[in-house]
C-alpha positions as CSV (number, residue, x, y, z in Angstrom):
1,X,0.0,0.4,0.2
2,X,1.7,3.4,-1.2
3,X,1.3,6.1,1.7
4,X,-0.4,8.3,-0.3
5,X,-2.9,5.7,-1.0
6,X,-3.5,5.3,2.4
7,X,-4.0,8.6,3.0
8,X,-6.8,8.9,0.6
9,X,-8.8,6.4,1.8
10,X,-9.5,8.1,4.8
11,X,-12.8,9.8,5.6
12,X,-11.7,13.6,5.7
13,X,-12.3,14.0,9.1
14,X,-10.2,11.4,10.0
15,X,-7.7,12.8,7.6
16,X,-8.0,16.1,8.6
17,X,-6.9,14.8,12.4
18,X,-4.1,12.7,11.4
19,X,-3.1,16.0,9.9
20,X,-3.6,18.2,12.7
21,X,-1.9,15.9,15.5
22,X,1.3,14.9,13.1
23,X,1.2,19.4,12.7
24,X,0.6,19.0,8.4
25,X,0.5,22.5,7.2
26,X,-1.3,23.0,3.5
27,X,-0.3,25.7,1.0
28,X,-3.0,26.5,-1.5
29,X,-0.7,28.1,-3.6
30,X,0.9,24.5,-4.6
31,X,-0.1,22.6,-7.3
32,X,-0.4,18.9,-5.7
33,X,-3.5,17.5,-4.1
34,X,-3.9,18.4,0.1
35,X,-2.9,14.4,0.3
36,X,0.3,14.5,-1.4
37,X,1.5,17.2,0.9
38,X,0.7,15.8,3.6
39,X,2.6,12.2,2.1
40,X,5.4,14.1,1.3
41,X,5.5,15.8,5.5
42,X,4.4,12.2,6.8
43,X,7.0,10.4,5.1
44,X,9.2,9.6,8.2
45,X,7.1,9.3,11.6
46,X,8.6,10.0,14.7
47,X,7.6,6.4,15.8
48,X,10.3,5.4,13.4
49,X,13.1,7.4,13.6
50,X,13.1,6.7,17.2
51,X,12.9,3.5,17.7
52,X,14.6,2.9,20.6
53,X,12.4,5.1,22.2
54,X,9.1,2.6,21.8
55,X,7.8,-0.3,23.7
56,X,8.9,-3.9,23.2
57,X,5.4,-4.4,22.3
58,X,5.0,-1.7,19.8
59,X,8.2,-2.7,18.3
60,X,7.2,-6.5,18.2
61,X,4.0,-5.0,15.9
62,X,6.1,-3.0,13.7
63,X,8.5,-5.9,12.4
64,X,4.9,-8.1,12.3
65,X,3.3,-4.8,9.9
66,X,6.5,-4.6,8.0
67,X,7.5,-8.3,7.3
68,X,4.2,-8.5,5.7
69,X,3.5,-7.0,2.5
70,X,-1.0,-7.8,2.9
71,X,-1.2,-6.8,6.2
72,X,-1.4,-8.6,9.4
73,X,-4.8,-10.0,11.2
74,X,-6.2,-7.7,14.1
75,X,-6.3,-10.2,16.6
76,X,-2.9,-11.8,15.9
77,X,-1.6,-8.0,17.4
78,X,-2.9,-7.1,20.6
79,X,-3.0,-4.1,22.1
80,X,-0.4,-3.3,20.4
81,X,-2.2,-2.1,17.1
82,X,-4.0,0.9,19.4
83,X,-0.7,3.5,19.0
84,X,0.0,2.4,15.8
85,X,-3.3,3.4,14.2
86,X,-3.5,6.6,16.4
87,X,0.1,7.4,14.9
88,X,-1.2,6.7,11.6
89,X,1.4,3.7,10.6
90,X,-1.0,1.7,10.0
91,X,-4.4,1.6,8.3
92,X,-7.6,-1.1,7.8
93,X,-7.3,-2.8,4.5
94,X,-9.0,-1.9,1.4
95,X,-11.5,-4.7,1.1
96,X,-11.1,-6.6,4.4
97,X,-11.1,-4.0,7.9
98,X,-10.1,-7.2,10.1
99,X,-6.7,-6.5,8.4
100,X,-4.9,-3.2,9.1
101,X,-1.4,-2.7,6.2
102,X,1.5,-0.6,7.1
103,X,2.2,1.4,3.8
104,X,5.5,0.9,2.2
105,X,7.4,4.1,2.7
106,X,7.3,3.0,6.3
107,X,7.6,-1.0,5.6
108,X,11.3,0.3,4.5
109,X,12.0,3.0,7.4
110,X,11.5,-0.6,10.4
111,X,15.0,-2.3,11.0
112,X,15.4,-5.8,9.4
113,X,14.1,-8.6,12.1
114,X,13.8,-12.1,12.6
115,X,10.7,-12.2,10.6
116,X,11.4,-10.6,7.0
117,X,13.2,-12.8,4.6
118,X,16.4,-11.8,4.2
119,X,16.4,-11.3,0.0
120,X,13.2,-9.8,0.5
121,X,12.7,-6.6,-1.3
122,X,12.2,-4.4,1.3
123,X,15.2,-5.3,2.5
124,X,17.4,-5.4,-0.6
125,X,15.7,-2.1,-2.1
126,X,17.3,0.6,0.0
127,X,20.3,-0.6,-0.6
128,X,20.6,0.3,-4.3
129,X,22.6,3.1,-5.3
130,X,21.8,6.2,-7.0
131,X,22.6,5.4,-10.2
132,X,20.6,1.7,-10.1
133,X,17.9,4.0,-8.4
134,X,17.3,5.7,-11.4
135,X,17.6,3.5,-13.8
136,X,15.0,1.3,-11.9
137,X,12.6,4.1,-11.6
138,X,13.3,5.2,-15.2
139,X,11.9,1.4,-16.3
140,X,8.9,0.8,-13.7
141,X,7.6,5.1,-13.6
142,X,8.3,6.2,-16.6
143,X,10.2,9.1,-15.0
144,X,12.2,10.5,-11.8
145,X,8.9,12.5,-9.5
146,X,10.4,15.2,-8.1
147,X,9.7,13.5,-4.2
148,X,11.3,12.5,-1.2
149,X,13.5,9.5,-2.0
150,X,11.9,7.4,0.9
151,X,8.5,7.7,-0.9
152,X,9.9,7.1,-4.2
153,X,11.4,3.9,-2.5
154,X,7.6,3.4,-1.0
155,X,6.5,3.5,-4.5
156,X,8.0,1.1,-6.0
157,X,8.7,-1.0,-3.2
158,X,4.6,-1.2,-3.5
159,X,5.1,-1.7,-8.1
160,X,7.5,-4.7,-7.5
161,X,6.0,-6.6,-5.1
162,X,3.6,-7.2,-7.6
163,X,2.6,-10.8,-9.0
164,X,1.4,-9.4,-11.4
165,X,3.8,-6.5,-12.1
166,X,7.1,-9.3,-11.9
167,X,4.8,-11.5,-14.6
168,X,4.3,-8.5,-16.7
169,X,8.0,-7.7,-16.5
170,X,9.2,-11.2,-16.8
171,X,7.6,-11.5,-19.9
172,X,8.8,-9.0,-21.6
173,X,12.4,-9.9,-20.9
174,X,14.7,-11.5,-24.3
175,X,15.3,-14.8,-24.5
176,X,18.4,-14.2,-23.4
177,X,17.6,-12.2,-20.2
178,X,15.4,-15.1,-19.2
179,X,17.5,-17.6,-19.7
180,X,19.6,-15.6,-17.5
181,X,17.3,-15.4,-14.7
182,X,16.0,-18.8,-14.8
183,X,19.5,-20.2,-14.8
184,X,20.4,-18.4,-11.3
185,X,17.1,-19.1,-10.1
186,X,17.6,-23.4,-10.2
187,X,21.2,-22.6,-8.5
188,X,19.1,-21.1,-5.6
189,X,18.7,-17.6,-6.5
190,X,22.3,-16.0,-5.3
191,X,25.5,-16.3,-7.8
192,X,29.0,-14.2,-7.3
193,X,29.6,-11.6,-10.4
194,X,32.0,-14.7,-11.7
195,X,29.1,-17.3,-11.2
196,X,26.8,-14.6,-13.2
197,X,29.5,-14.1,-16.4
198,X,29.5,-18.0,-16.7
199,X,25.8,-18.2,-16.3
200,X,25.5,-15.8,-19.4
201,X,28.1,-17.4,-21.9
202,X,30.6,-14.6,-21.6
203,X,34.1,-14.4,-21.0
204,X,35.8,-13.1,-17.7
205,X,36.8,-9.9,-19.6
206,X,36.5,-7.2,-16.4
207,X,39.8,-6.4,-14.5
208,X,38.5,-6.7,-11.0
209,X,38.8,-10.5,-9.4
210,X,35.7,-10.2,-7.1
211,X,33.9,-8.9,-10.5
212,X,32.3,-6.1,-7.7
213,X,30.1,-3.6,-9.3
214,X,30.7,-4.8,-13.0
215,X,27.1,-6.6,-13.0
216,X,25.9,-3.1,-13.0
217,X,27.8,-1.6,-16.3
218,X,25.4,-1.4,-19.4
219,X,27.3,-4.3,-21.1
220,X,26.9,-6.8,-18.6
221,X,24.3,-9.6,-19.6
222,X,22.4,-8.9,-16.4
223,X,22.2,-5.6,-16.6
224,X,18.2,-6.0,-18.0
225,X,17.9,-7.8,-14.7
226,X,19.5,-5.1,-12.5
227,X,17.0,-2.5,-14.3
228,X,13.8,-4.5,-14.0
229,X,14.2,-5.2,-10.4
230,X,14.9,-9.1,-10.9
231,X,17.8,-8.8,-9.8
232,X,20.1,-6.8,-6.7
233,X,23.4,-6.9,-5.1
234,X,23.5,-8.6,-2.1
235,X,26.2,-8.0,0.2
236,X,30.3,-7.3,-1.5
237,X,30.2,-10.1,-3.2
238,X,26.8,-11.7,-4.6
239,X,23.9,-11.3,-6.2
240,X,20.6,-12.1,-6.0
241,X,16.8,-12.8,-6.9
242,X,14.2,-11.4,-4.3
243,X,12.1,-13.6,-3.5
244,X,9.1,-12.5,-4.6
245,X,10.7,-13.1,-8.3
246,X,11.7,-16.4,-7.3
247,X,8.2,-17.6,-6.8
248,X,7.2,-17.1,-10.2
249,X,10.0,-18.1,-12.2
250,X,11.0,-20.7,-10.2
251,X,7.4,-22.2,-10.9
252,X,8.3,-24.0,-14.4
253,X,11.2,-25.4,-12.7
254,X,10.2,-26.5,-9.8
255,X,8.0,-28.9,-11.6
256,X,11.0,-30.1,-13.8
257,X,12.8,-30.4,-11.2
258,X,10.8,-33.2,-9.9
259,X,12.1,-35.5,-12.5
260,X,15.7,-35.0,-10.8
261,X,13.9,-36.9,-7.5
262,X,12.1,-39.9,-9.5
263,X,14.1,-42.7,-8.5
264,X,13.0,-41.3,-4.5
265,X,9.9,-41.9,-5.5
266,X,10.2,-45.2,-7.5
267,X,12.1,-46.4,-4.5
268,X,9.5,-45.4,-2.1
269,X,6.7,-47.1,-4.1
270,X,8.3,-50.2,-4.5
271,X,8.9,-51.1,-1.1
272,X,7.1,-50.6,1.5
273,X,9.9,-48.6,4.4
274,X,7.3,-48.0,7.1
275,X,9.2,-48.3,10.6
276,X,7.7,-51.2,13.2
277,X,7.8,-48.4,15.7
278,X,7.3,-44.7,14.1
279,X,7.5,-41.5,16.7
280,X,4.7,-39.3,15.4
281,X,5.3,-35.2,15.5
282,X,4.3,-33.2,18.5
283,X,2.6,-29.8,17.4
284,X,5.2,-27.8,19.5
285,X,2.2,-25.2,20.7
286,X,2.4,-26.6,24.4
287,X,6.2,-26.6,24.5
288,X,6.7,-23.0,23.4
289,X,4.5,-21.9,25.7
290,X,5.5,-24.0,28.3
291,X,9.0,-22.2,27.5
292,X,8.2,-18.8,26.8
293,X,5.7,-19.2,30.4
294,X,10.1,-20.8,31.8
295,X,11.4,-17.6,30.5
296,X,8.9,-14.5,31.8
297,X,8.9,-16.6,35.3
298,X,12.7,-15.5,35.7
299,X,12.4,-12.4,33.9
300,X,13.4,-12.6,31.0
301,X,11.5,-10.7,27.4
302,X,11.8,-11.8,24.4
303,X,12.8,-8.1,22.7
304,X,14.0,-8.1,19.7
305,X,17.5,-6.8,20.2
306,X,18.7,-9.0,22.6
307,X,18.6,-12.5,22.8
308,X,17.9,-14.2,25.8
309,X,20.6,-15.5,28.1
310,X,22.1,-19.0,27.5
311,X,21.4,-20.0,31.3
312,X,18.4,-19.7,31.2
313,X,17.9,-21.4,28.4
314,X,20.0,-24.5,29.1
315,X,17.5,-24.4,32.7
316,X,14.1,-24.1,30.5
317,X,15.8,-27.0,28.4
318,X,16.2,-29.2,31.4
319,X,13.2,-28.6,32.6
320,X,11.3,-29.5,29.4
321,X,13.2,-31.9,28.6
322,X,14.4,-30.5,25.1
323,X,17.7,-30.2,23.6
324,X,19.5,-26.9,23.8
325,X,19.3,-26.4,19.7
326,X,16.1,-27.3,20.6
327,X,15.1,-24.9,23.0
328,X,17.1,-22.2,20.6
329,X,15.0,-22.5,17.9
330,X,11.8,-22.3,19.6
331,X,13.2,-19.4,21.4
332,X,14.4,-17.6,18.4
333,X,11.1,-18.2,16.0
334,X,8.8,-17.2,18.6
335,X,11.1,-14.4,19.6
336,X,11.5,-13.0,15.6
337,X,7.1,-13.5,15.5
338,X,6.3,-11.9,18.7
339,X,4.6,-14.6,20.3
340,X,5.2,-13.8,23.7
341,X,2.6,-11.0,23.4
342,X,0.4,-12.1,20.3
343,X,-3.6,-13.0,20.9
344,X,-3.7,-16.0,18.7
345,X,-4.5,-19.4,20.0
346,X,-2.4,-22.1,20.7
347,X,-3.1,-24.3,18.2
348,X,-1.5,-21.4,15.8
349,X,1.5,-21.8,17.3
350,X,3.0,-24.4,15.0
351,X,1.7,-22.4,11.6
352,X,3.6,-19.4,13.0
353,X,6.8,-20.6,13.7
354,X,7.2,-22.7,10.5
355,X,6.5,-19.9,8.3
356,X,8.6,-17.8,10.3
357,X,11.2,-21.1,10.0
358,X,10.6,-20.7,6.2
359,X,11.8,-17.1,6.0
360,X,15.2,-17.5,6.9
361,X,15.6,-14.7,8.6
362,X,15.3,-16.1,12.2
363,X,17.3,-19.0,12.2
364,X,20.2,-20.4,9.9
365,X,21.5,-23.9,10.0
366,X,24.8,-22.8,8.0
367,X,25.7,-21.0,11.0
368,X,27.7,-22.8,13.8
369,X,26.1,-20.1,16.1
370,X,22.4,-20.4,14.4
371,X,21.4,-17.3,16.6
372,X,21.6,-14.5,14.3
373,X,21.2,-11.6,17.0
374,X,24.6,-13.3,18.6
375,X,26.0,-12.5,15.5
376,X,28.6,-9.4,14.8
377,X,26.3,-7.2,12.7
378,X,29.3,-7.4,10.5
379,X,27.7,-11.3,9.7
380,X,24.7,-10.0,9.5
381,X,24.7,-10.2,5.7
382,X,26.9,-13.0,5.1
383,X,24.9,-15.4,2.4
384,X,24.5,-18.6,2.9
385,X,22.9,-21.3,0.6
386,X,20.3,-22.8,3.7
387,X,17.4,-21.8,2.0
388,X,18.1,-23.6,-1.2
389,X,18.9,-26.2,0.4
390,X,16.2,-26.3,2.8
391,X,13.5,-25.9,-0.1
392,X,15.0,-28.9,-1.6
393,X,14.5,-31.3,1.3
394,X,11.1,-29.7,1.6
395,X,9.8,-29.9,-2.0
396,X,11.3,-33.6,-1.7
397,X,9.1,-34.7,1.0
398,X,6.1,-33.4,-0.1
399,X,6.1,-35.3,-3.4
400,X,6.6,-38.6,-1.5
401,X,3.5,-40.2,-0.8
402,X,1.0,-39.3,2.5
403,X,1.3,-42.4,4.4
404,X,4.9,-43.9,2.8
405,X,8.3,-43.3,4.7
406,X,11.7,-41.8,2.6
407,X,15.0,-43.5,3.9
408,X,17.1,-40.2,5.2
409,X,20.2,-41.0,3.2
410,X,17.9,-41.1,0.4
411,X,16.4,-37.2,0.9
412,X,20.3,-35.8,1.9
413,X,21.5,-37.6,-1.7
414,X,18.5,-35.9,-3.2
415,X,18.8,-32.8,-1.9
416,X,22.5,-32.6,-2.4
417,X,22.4,-33.5,-5.9
418,X,19.5,-30.5,-6.6
419,X,20.4,-27.9,-8.9
420,X,19.9,-25.4,-6.6
421,X,22.4,-27.1,-4.3
422,X,25.3,-26.7,-7.0
423,X,27.2,-23.0,-4.5
424,X,26.5,-24.6,-2.0
425,X,30.1,-25.9,-1.3
426,X,31.4,-22.0,-2.7
427,X,29.3,-20.1,-0.5
428,X,29.6,-21.7,2.3
429,X,33.4,-21.6,1.2
430,X,32.8,-18.3,0.4
431,X,31.8,-17.3,4.2
432,X,34.2,-19.5,5.8
433,X,36.7,-16.6,4.4
434,X,35.3,-14.2,6.8
435,X,35.2,-16.2,9.5
436,X,35.9,-20.0,10.0
437,X,34.5,-20.9,12.9
438,X,31.0,-18.6,12.5
439,X,29.7,-21.4,9.7
440,X,29.3,-25.2,9.1
441,X,31.8,-26.7,6.2
442,X,29.4,-28.9,4.4
443,X,26.3,-28.5,3.1
444,X,26.0,-32.3,3.9
445,X,26.1,-30.8,7.7
446,X,23.5,-28.1,7.4
447,X,20.9,-30.2,5.6
448,X,21.6,-33.1,8.2
449,X,21.5,-30.6,11.0
450,X,17.4,-29.4,9.0
451,X,16.0,-33.1,9.0
452,X,17.5,-34.5,13.0
453,X,17.2,-31.1,14.3
454,X,14.9,-28.5,12.9
455,X,12.0,-30.8,11.7
456,X,11.7,-33.2,14.3
457,X,11.3,-29.9,16.6
458,X,8.6,-28.0,15.1
459,X,6.8,-30.8,14.9
460,X,7.1,-31.4,10.5
461,X,8.2,-34.9,10.2
462,X,7.2,-38.4,11.8
463,X,10.3,-40.5,12.0
464,X,11.3,-44.1,12.4
465,X,14.1,-46.7,12.4
466,X,13.8,-49.3,9.0
467,X,15.7,-52.5,7.7
468,X,18.1,-49.9,5.8
469,X,18.2,-47.2,8.4
470,X,16.3,-43.9,9.4
471,X,13.5,-43.7,7.3
472,X,10.9,-40.2,7.8
473,X,8.1,-38.5,6.3
474,X,6.2,-35.3,6.5
475,X,3.7,-35.4,9.0
476,X,0.1,-34.2,8.0
477,X,0.6,-31.2,10.1
478,X,3.5,-30.7,8.3
479,X,2.0,-31.0,5.4
480,X,-1.1,-28.6,6.2
481,X,2.0,-25.4,7.6
482,X,3.8,-25.8,4.8
483,X,1.4,-25.6,2.1
484,X,-1.0,-22.8,3.6
485,X,0.5,-19.3,3.9
486,X,-1.8,-17.3,6.2
487,X,-4.8,-18.6,9.1
488,X,-8.0,-16.6,8.2
489,X,-9.6,-17.0,11.4
490,X,-12.7,-14.7,12.8
491,X,-12.1,-12.2,15.9
492,X,-11.4,-13.7,19.4
493,X,-14.6,-13.7,21.2
494,X,-14.9,-13.7,24.9
495,X,-14.7,-17.7,26.1
496,X,-13.4,-20.7,28.6
497,X,-10.7,-22.8,27.2
498,X,-10.0,-24.2,30.5
499,X,-11.5,-26.2,33.8
500,X,-10.0,-27.0,37.3
501,X,-9.7,-30.9,36.2
502,X,-7.6,-31.8,39.6
503,X,-7.1,-29.8,42.4
504,X,-5.4,-26.8,41.7
505,X,-4.7,-27.7,38.6
506,X,-5.7,-26.2,35.5
507,X,-6.2,-28.1,32.2
508,X,-6.3,-25.0,29.5
509,X,-7.2,-26.3,26.2
510,X,-5.4,-24.9,22.8
511,X,-7.8,-22.6,22.1
512,X,-6.8,-19.9,24.8
513,X,-4.9,-17.4,23.7
514,X,-1.3,-17.3,23.8
515,X,-1.1,-14.0,25.5
516,X,-3.8,-15.0,27.9
517,X,-1.8,-18.7,29.1
518,X,1.5,-16.2,29.7
519,X,-0.4,-13.8,32.2
520,X,-0.4,-17.0,34.4
521,X,3.3,-17.8,34.5
522,X,4.3,-14.9,36.9
523,X,2.0,-17.4,39.7
524,X,2.2,-20.7,38.7
525,X,4.4,-23.3,36.5
526,X,3.4,-23.9,32.6
527,X,3.6,-27.9,31.8
528,X,3.2,-29.2,28.1
529,X,1.2,-32.3,27.4
530,X,0.1,-33.9,24.0
531,X,-3.5,-31.7,23.4
532,X,-3.3,-29.5,26.1
533,X,-1.5,-27.5,28.7
534,X,-1.6,-27.5,32.7
535,X,-1.0,-24.8,34.7
536,X,-0.4,-25.8,38.6
537,X,-0.7,-23.4,41.8
538,X,1.6,-24.1,44.5
539,X,2.7,-21.8,47.4
540,X,5.7,-21.3,46.2
541,X,4.8,-19.3,42.6
542,X,2.0,-18.1,44.5
543,X,4.7,-16.7,46.4
544,X,6.6,-15.4,43.7
545,X,3.6,-13.5,42.4
546,X,3.3,-12.1,45.5
547,X,7.0,-10.8,45.0
548,X,6.5,-9.1,41.6
549,X,3.5,-7.0,42.9
550,X,0.4,-9.0,41.4
551,X,-2.0,-9.2,44.2
552,X,-5.2,-11.6,45.0
553,X,-7.5,-9.8,42.7
554,X,-5.5,-9.8,39.8
555,X,-4.5,-13.3,40.4
556,X,-8.1,-14.2,40.0
557,X,-9.0,-12.9,37.7
558,X,-6.4,-13.6,35.2
559,X,-7.5,-17.2,36.1
560,X,-11.1,-16.2,35.4
561,X,-10.1,-14.9,32.2
562,X,-9.7,-18.7,30.8
563,X,-11.9,-20.8,33.1
564,X,-15.2,-20.7,33.9
565,X,-14.2,-20.9,37.9
566,X,-12.4,-20.8,40.7
567,X,-10.9,-23.8,42.5
568,X,-10.6,-24.2,46.3
569,X,-7.7,-25.1,46.9
570,X,-6.7,-22.1,45.3
571,X,-8.7,-19.6,46.6
572,X,-6.8,-21.6,50.0
573,X,-3.7,-21.1,49.2
574,X,-4.7,-17.5,48.0
575,X,-6.0,-16.7,51.7
576,X,-2.6,-18.6,52.9
577,X,0.1,-16.0,51.3
578,X,-2.4,-13.4,52.7
579,X,-2.7,-14.5,55.9
580,X,1.1,-14.5,56.0
581,X,2.0,-11.1,54.9
582,X,2.2,-7.6,56.4
583,X,0.2,-5.4,54.8
584,X,1.9,-1.7,54.4
585,X,-0.1,0.5,52.0
586,X,1.8,3.4,50.2
587,X,1.3,6.7,51.0
588,X,3.3,10.1,49.6
589,X,4.1,12.7,51.9
590,X,6.5,15.7,51.4
591,X,8.4,16.4,54.0
592,X,9.0,15.0,57.6
593,X,8.2,17.5,60.4
594,X,10.2,16.9,63.3
595,X,8.9,18.8,66.3
596,X,10.6,18.4,69.8
597,X,7.7,19.1,71.8
598,X,4.8,17.0,72.4
599,X,2.4,19.6,73.4
600,X,2.7,21.2,70.0
601,X,2.6,18.4,68.2
602,X,-0.7,17.0,70.0
603,X,-2.1,20.9,69.3
604,X,-1.1,20.4,66.0
605,X,-3.2,17.7,65.2
606,X,-6.5,18.8,66.8
607,X,-6.0,21.7,65.2
608,X,-8.3,21.4,62.2
609,X,-6.7,23.4,59.6
610,X,-3.8,21.3,60.8
611,X,-5.1,18.0,61.0
612,X,-5.9,18.2,57.5
613,X,-2.4,18.9,56.2
614,X,0.0,16.0,58.1
615,X,-0.9,12.1,58.5
616,X,-3.0,11.4,62.0
617,X,-0.7,8.6,62.4
618,X,2.1,10.3,62.0
619,X,5.5,9.2,64.3
620,X,5.5,10.3,67.8
621,X,9.0,12.6,66.7
622,X,7.3,14.9,64.6
623,X,4.3,15.2,62.0
624,X,4.7,13.7,58.5
625,X,3.3,16.1,55.6
626,X,0.4,14.9,53.2
627,X,2.1,15.7,49.6
628,X,1.7,19.2,47.9
629,X,1.4,20.6,51.2
630,X,3.4,24.0,51.1
631,X,6.2,24.9,53.5
632,X,4.7,28.4,54.4
633,X,0.7,26.8,55.6
634,X,3.0,24.8,58.1
635,X,5.0,27.6,59.0
636,X,1.9,29.6,59.8
637,X,0.1,27.1,62.2
638,X,3.3,26.6,64.1
639,X,4.2,30.0,64.6
640,X,0.4,30.1,65.6
641,X,0.7,27.3,68.3
642,X,3.9,28.3,69.2
643,X,6.6,26.7,67.6
644,X,9.4,27.9,64.8
645,X,9.8,26.6,61.8
646,X,13.4,26.1,60.7
647,X,14.1,24.0,57.5
648,X,17.5,22.3,57.1
649,X,18.8,22.1,53.3
650,X,21.5,19.9,52.5
651,X,24.2,21.1,50.8
């Protein structure tokens, strides 16, 4: 959505209210419309210019909107959407009032996060140099409009993200350029300059050994692709096809590549590899909720800028019986998707985690240190072949019949012989030259990490041990999650999703909203089950809630938000903890007046005016003055009663 279109869709009252709030000044002498004048003045909102000063919830909501060109469902953001709407950062979608969209100009200004695809147009477009930007603008807009750069980039992003525009642009390419584009996409969508020239069938005629920047020359076979926005520079020594473009041009190639995996399908069809005992996939939703609850109980907030302490993650892993890689994977994906504050039901967590993993920005199996937020900033844009290898594995498993198993060794071999993996070894070698300790040594290690660690943790595969070795298949829920693009769900209605099945044990269904369940983590312990989450209430956990300034009324309200009734044993625990506490009341005061004469103090408290200015239960040594009372008023009363006020000031 263009910013101009978003403002034009507002009602007159809403547009004028937003303009007044943001200090927009209209000039009737200008030839452009008021909407265009407002767009030029609103191009850089202060909330995006000073992002560190906003709340973590609002920052997570901004990341979600920035990564979704088609917008985000209202119920999946929760209360964080209110300040965004009031600030004019997001607007209701034209065809679906339940979805809100952030204008493309604002999306470009949001910092990258784990919710982004590293090769998305949103992250590639701002890095274009001025010459390339002018060529791209001339190709798609016909002229270079006299508008701010950010507004121009937003208009280009809105146009280039359109599937129809990409299809039309590819259709107008010449045969040579189209073949080059298809060849790049078939090899994972990313090449270095030398590979680019080799694919074009031209000699290496450039003096620069790395070829950096040479592809932008008009003599380069890649120039028409760069000018059309079908190919972008990526880092210092690579060129990549944006994900939005790859999804269009790779459709036919994926259909042809299916023949390369025929031997796997034939073996699966000819032999029954079903193991005697299979380990079926578990929904990661309950485990993720329990992990987030442990982190919250430990006082850890999953911030976009800071990763969770490893000591806390190790402790959570021991509590939940998870390996270290599984805990770090779930924490990284949950942080990138903002699940800690999401209002979606628990049953949608699995899909959200799978979608976030497939984007590739929050987790990279090629790194020995997978959590990208722990890596130094200079490594953030280093290219790896992980996404190409993951796509090869997923497409292969998707083609296997849903009831059949395939040998792990066959899947690994087929993924490594896929055309997209042809340059995987070179990419890893190039990355390891930057830092040998940060990246894996071979593509096979990456593929096996995907199969042995990531897919089981996310509940995407069923596994077993066959006669010829380990076997696997996509789980039923995994097929569903990998095929769907979004969760279309009506707004959450107030409904109870839990009940006390046993004393002091609350059984919570997967229909309960995440935010409501995590609200219990401050004073309970959550345990994941196969089809539910169980909250255990104990004296120690309720004491922990008291230490965090949560009173009984608040605890009871949080329970009744998901449950239809209270439990007698829980009420007894509340009463026991309350009785053991000494009630202390906070009263704001402005000063303490020391009065050595007891008769003057008693006279002050007996005076009608004086008694209203101090606390009746003041200490015996003097008077505790209420907040907001001036020194002059106290001094006048003391003089009337025979006293004298001396003010001591610290030097």
